[in-house]
C-alpha positions in Angstrom: 100.0 116.2 88.0 102.2 119.1 86.9 104.6 119.0 84.0 107.7 118.9 86.1 106.5 115.9 88.0 105.6 114.1 84.8 109.1 114.8 83.4 110.6 113.5 86.7 108.5 110.4 86.5 109.6 109.7 82.9 113.3 110.2 83.8 112.9 107.9 86.8 111.4 105.2 84.7 114.2 105.5 82.2 116.8 105.4 85.0 115.2 102.3 86.5 115.0 100.6 83.2 118.7 101.0 82.6 120.0 100.4 86.1 120.5 96.8 85.1 123.4 97.8 82.9 123.2 98.1 79.1 126.8 97.8 78.0 126.5 97.7 74.2 129.4 97.6 71.8 129.8 99.9 68.9 127.7 97.6 66.7 124.6 98.2 68.7 125.4 101.7 70.0 122.9 103.3 67.6 120.1 100.7 68.2 117.2 102.5 69.9 116.1 101.7 73.4 112.3 101.1 73.3 110.2 102.6 76.1 106.4 101.9 76.0 103.9 104.5 76.9 100.2 103.6 77.2 97.6 106.2 78.1 93.9 107.0 77.7 94.4 108.9 74.4 90.7 108.4 73.6 87.7 107.8 75.9 86.6 109.6 79.1 90.1 110.3 80.5 91.7 111.4 77.3 92.0 114.9 78.8 94.6 113.4 81.2 96.2 110.8 78.9 96.8 113.2 75.9 98.9 115.8 77.8 100.8 113.0 79.6 101.7 111.6 76.2 102.9 115.0 75.0 105.1 115.4 78.0 106.6 111.9 77.5 107.3 112.7 73.9 108.9 116.0 74.8 111.2 114.4 77.4 112.3 111.6 74.9 113.0 114.3 72.3 115.1 116.2 74.8 117.1 113.1 75.9 117.7 112.2 72.2 118.8 115.7 71.4 121.4 115.4 74.2 122.8 112.2 72.8 120.4 109.6 74.2 121.4 107.1 76.8 125.0 105.8 76.4 124.8 107.0 72.8 121.6 105.1 72.1 118.4 107.0 71.2 115.2 106.4 73.0 112.2 105.2 71.0 108.8 105.9 72.6 106.3 103.3 71.5 102.8 104.6 72.2 99.5 102.8 72.8 95.9 103.9 73.5 94.1 102.1 76.3 90.9 103.9 75.4 90.2 104.0 79.2 89.2 100.3 79.0 90.9 97.8 81.4 90.7 94.9 78.9 92.2 97.1 76.2 94.9 98.3 78.6 96.1 94.7 79.1 96.1 94.0 75.4 98.2 97.1 74.8 100.6 96.3 77.6 101.1 92.8 76.2 101.7 94.1 72.7 104.3 96.6 74.0 106.1 94.0 76.0 105.8 90.9 73.8 105.8 92.4 70.2 107.5 95.7 70.6 110.0 94.4 73.2 110.0 97.6 75.3 112.3 97.5 78.3 110.1 99.8 80.5 106.6 101.3 80.5 105.0 104.6 81.5 101.3 104.5 82.1 98.4 103.8 82.2 96.3 106.8 83.0 93.7 105.6 85.6 93.6 103.2 88.5 91.2 100.7 86.8 93.5 100.3 83.8 96.5 100.1 86.2 94.9 97.3 88.2 94.2 95.4 85.0 97.9 95.3 83.9 99.5 95.1 87.4 99.8 91.3 87.7 100.9 90.8 84.1 103.7 93.5 84.4 104.9 92.3 87.7 105.1 88.7 86.3 107.1 90.0 83.3 109.3 92.1 85.5 108.8 95.2 83.4 109.7 98.4 85.3 106.6 100.5 85.1 105.9 104.0 86.3 102.1 104.4 86.4 100.5 107.8 86.3 97.4 106.6 88.2 96.2 108.1 91.4 94.9 105.0 93.2 97.1 103.3 95.8 96.1 99.6 95.0 98.5 99.6 92.0 101.5 99.5 94.4 99.9 97.4 97.1 100.0 93.7 97.9 97.1 91.8 96.3 95.1 92.6 93.3 92.1 94.2 95.0 93.3 96.6 97.6 95.8 94.8 99.7 97.1 96.6 102.8 100.9 96.6 102.4 102.6 99.4 100.5 105.8 98.9 98.7 105.2 95.2 97.9 105.1 95.8 94.1 108.6 95.2 92.9 108.2 96.4 89.3 105.3 98.9 89.6 105.7 102.5 90.8 103.3 105.4 90.7 103.9 109.1 90.4 101.0 110.7 92.2 100.9 110.9 96.0 99.2 108.2 98.1 95.4 108.5 98.2 95.5 109.0 102.0 97.6 112.1 101.6 95.2 113.6 99.0 92.2 112.8 101.3 93.9 114.5 104.3 94.5 117.6 102.2 90.9 117.7 101.0 89.6 117.0 104.6 91.7 120.0 106.0 90.3 122.2 103.2 86.7 121.2 104.0 87.3 121.8 107.7 88.7 125.3 107.0 85.7 126.1 104.9 83.4 124.6 107.5 81.8 122.3 105.0 79.3 120.0 106.8 78.0 117.8 104.0 79.7 116.1 101.1 78.9 113.5 98.5 81.2 110.9 97.1 81.0 109.4 93.6 83.3 106.4 93.1 84.0 103.8 90.4 83.7 100.9 92.8 
């Protein structure tokens, strides 16, 4: 995912998080708004998670430099999933229950996204996932068939079917006859 898209995703997450109306008085105007970010900062997909964290940090710094949201600065609370689904759920719970974040960005991969989906939907936490797999926004926990049924979970990459169509057209154009697939499941 390119940097512009990542910035757009972060801004969308922030907009969604505050569309429920935060009308704070002067006493709380300076209180930071906590946004959670949890990515694979270590482990096999850290090459994806680390740059995503950097983009999220840059966007938050830019928003804060421009006055924050309604005069309130954003505070990005970061967690490392280590690429592990169990760890991802622990980090999500810490961010929601202990850190009291109002929205989340992440996690990095489909497996970690699936591990936190049910919990975040139940807690009604607006979450923009940076995962590629479609099941994170589908009905059911293991690859339901209805898109758009997740009320609180969004994802930034295109649907898997669109990516597959593009790859298929490329392979056709190159007259590739044999391919091999390696998958996690």
